[in-house]
C-alpha positions in Angstrom: 127.4 45.4 142.3 127.9 47.4 145.3 125.4 49.9 146.7 127.7 52.8 145.8 127.9 51.7 142.2 124.1 51.2 141.9 123.6 54.7 143.4 126.1 56.2 140.9 124.4 54.6 137.9 120.9 55.6 139.1 122.0 59.2 139.4 123.7 59.0 136.0 120.5 57.7 134.3 118.3 60.3 136.0 120.7 63.1 135.0 120.7 61.9 131.4 116.9 61.8 131.4 116.6 65.3 132.7 119.1 66.5 130.1 117.1 65.0 127.3 113.9 66.5 128.7 115.5 69.9 128.9 116.7 69.6 125.3 113.2 68.6 124.1 111.7 71.7 125.8 114.3 74.1 124.6 112.9 77.4 123.3 113.8 78.5 119.8 113.5 82.0 118.4 111.9 82.4 115.0 112.8 85.4 112.9 109.3 86.5 111.8 109.3 89.9 110.1 106.9 92.6 111.4 104.2 93.7 109.1 104.1 96.9 107.2 101.1 99.0 106.2 99.8 99.2 102.7 97.7 102.3 102.1 95.9 103.2 98.8 94.8 106.7 98.0 93.0 108.3 95.1 93.9 111.3 93.1 91.4 112.9 90.6 93.1 114.3 87.5 90.9 117.1 86.2 92.0 120.0 84.0 88.5 121.2 83.1 87.9 123.0 86.4 85.9 125.7 84.6 83.3 123.1 83.8 84.0 120.7 86.6 85.2 122.6 89.7 86.6 120.9 92.7 84.6 121.2 95.9 86.2 123.2 98.8 88.7 125.0 96.7 86.7 128.1 95.7 83.8 129.4 97.9 82.0 130.4 94.7 82.3 127.0 93.0 81.4 123.5 93.9 81.6 120.1 92.1 80.1 116.7 93.0 80.6 113.5 91.1 79.4 110.5 93.0 81.2 107.1 92.8 80.7 103.9 94.7 83.8 102.0 96.0 82.9 98.4 96.7 86.2 96.7 97.1 90.0 97.0 96.9 92.2 93.9 96.7 96.0 93.9 96.5 97.5 90.8 95.0 101.0 89.6 95.8 103.4 87.9 93.4 102.9 84.6 95.3 99.1 84.7 94.7 98.1 85.9 98.2 95.2 88.4 98.2 94.7 91.2 100.7 91.5 93.2 101.0 91.8 96.8 102.1 89.1 98.5 104.2 88.5 102.1 105.1 91.1 102.0 108.0 93.2 99.6 109.9 90.5 98.7 112.5 87.6 98.2 110.0 86.6 94.6 109.3 84.3 95.3 106.3 82.9 97.9 104.0 79.3 99.2 103.9 77.0 96.6 102.3 76.2 99.0 99.5 79.8 100.3 99.2 81.4 103.5 100.3 80.3 106.7 98.5 83.0 109.1 97.2 83.0 112.5 95.6 85.5 112.4 92.8 85.5 116.2 92.7 86.3 116.6 96.4 89.3 118.7 97.3 91.1 115.8 99.0 90.8 113.9 95.6 92.5 116.8 93.9 95.3 116.8 96.6 95.9 113.0 96.3 94.6 112.7 99.9 91.5 110.5 99.4 92.2 107.4 101.5 90.5 104.4 99.8 91.9 101.7 102.0 94.5 100.4 104.5 95.7 97.0 105.6 98.6 95.5 107.6 100.7 93.5 105.2 103.7 91.2 105.5 106.8 92.4 103.6 106.3 91.3 100.0 105.7 92.6 96.5 102.3 93.7 95.3 101.9 93.1 91.5 98.2 93.8 90.9 95.4 95.9 92.4 91.7 95.1 91.8 89.6 98.3 92.3 85.9 97.8 92.2 84.7 101.4 91.8 82.4 103.1 89.4 80.6 106.5 89.2 76.9 107.0 89.3 75.1 107.2 85.9 72.1 109.3 85.0 71.0 112.9 84.3 72.2 114.2 87.6 75.4 112.2 88.0 77.6 115.3 88.0 76.4 118.5 89.8 78.2 121.8 89.8 77.8 125.3 91.2 79.8 128.1 89.7 79.1 131.9 89.4 75.7 131.4 91.2 74.6 128.9 88.6 73.6 125.3 89.4 74.2 122.8 86.7 73.6 119.1 86.3 75.5 117.0 83.7 74.4 113.6 82.5 76.9 110.7 82.7 76.1 107.8 80.3 77.2 104.2 80.7 79.0 103.0 77.6 77.7 100.1 75.5 79.4 96.9 76.6 80.5 98.3 79.9 81.3 95.2 82.0 80.9 96.6 85.6 82.9 98.3 88.2 86.0 96.1 88.3 89.2 97.9 87.3 92.3 95.7 87.2 95.6 97.6 87.6 97.8 97.8 85.7 95.5 98.4 82.8 96.1 96.4 79.6 98.9 98.0 77.8 100.4 99.7 80.9 103.7 98.7 82.3 103.6 96.1 85.1 104.4 97.3 88.7 106.2 95.6 91.6 105.2 97.5 94.8 107.3 96.5 97.8 105.7 96.6 101.3 108.6 97.0 103.7 108.7 95.7 107.3 107.5 98.2 109.9 106.9 101.0 107.3 104.0 102.6 105.5 103.8 102.0 101.7 101.5 104.6 100.2 100.1 103.9 96.7 98.3 106.7 94.9 95.8 105.7 92.1 94.9 108.4 89.7 91.4 108.5 88.4 92.0 110.4 85.1 88.8 112.3 84.6 90.3 114.0 81.5 90.3 110.6 79.8 87.4 108.9 81.5 84.8 111.6 80.9 84.4 112.0 77.1 82.5 115.2 76.4 79.5 115.1 74.1 77.1 117.9 73.2 75.0 117.7 76.4 76.5 114.8 78.4 79.6 112.8 79.1 80.4 109.3 78.1 82.3 107.2 80.7 85.4 105.3 79.8 87.2 104.1 83.0 90.8 105.1 83.2 92.9 104.5 86.4 96.6 104.0 86.9 99.1 104.0 89.7 100.8 107.4 89.7 102.8 107.3 92.9 104.4 105.0 95.4 105.9 106.4 98.6 107.5 104.7 101.6 107.6 106.3 105.0 
């Protein structure tokens, strides 16, 4: 074989090797969707404002009903669980939970933010809300017409703790879609009209929560 042929074959082999190397290092683009934001807010439904006034609505009236929020978990249809914290930069909640006033004006206005999380586009089918009010003789405090009042809240017999699984038994299932690059705002109503059962001198507590609104921005 002549020198020219050997040189040609050598160049051909080297070129083939570089071509294979280039193919093996080729960059591929993967179509990964951007996350959306899941936000959960609370609304307090309360029609007994003469007895239980909202705070910050009337300068002559004030209401305070303490509750402790320990955890919110959104569960997807594929079994993945996402925990929501107070905002998008928080990494945990307070060790003893976050304290809420269920008679605050922002609760009346559906503006009480319970938690936020970045979430990939998917459907949320269940929300676990670990939240319960304080119990005792001073659980609910009000001020109206220059009169301070304390109302006892009693824990019911057989009460199993602060976990509220939504949808509640007997309620219709939900399928909340988190969309790519958008805010999905879910409002949970704490129905005080149903949860606070009035007795002669106190209230019995029967937890009652439901998803009342889903908005996408």
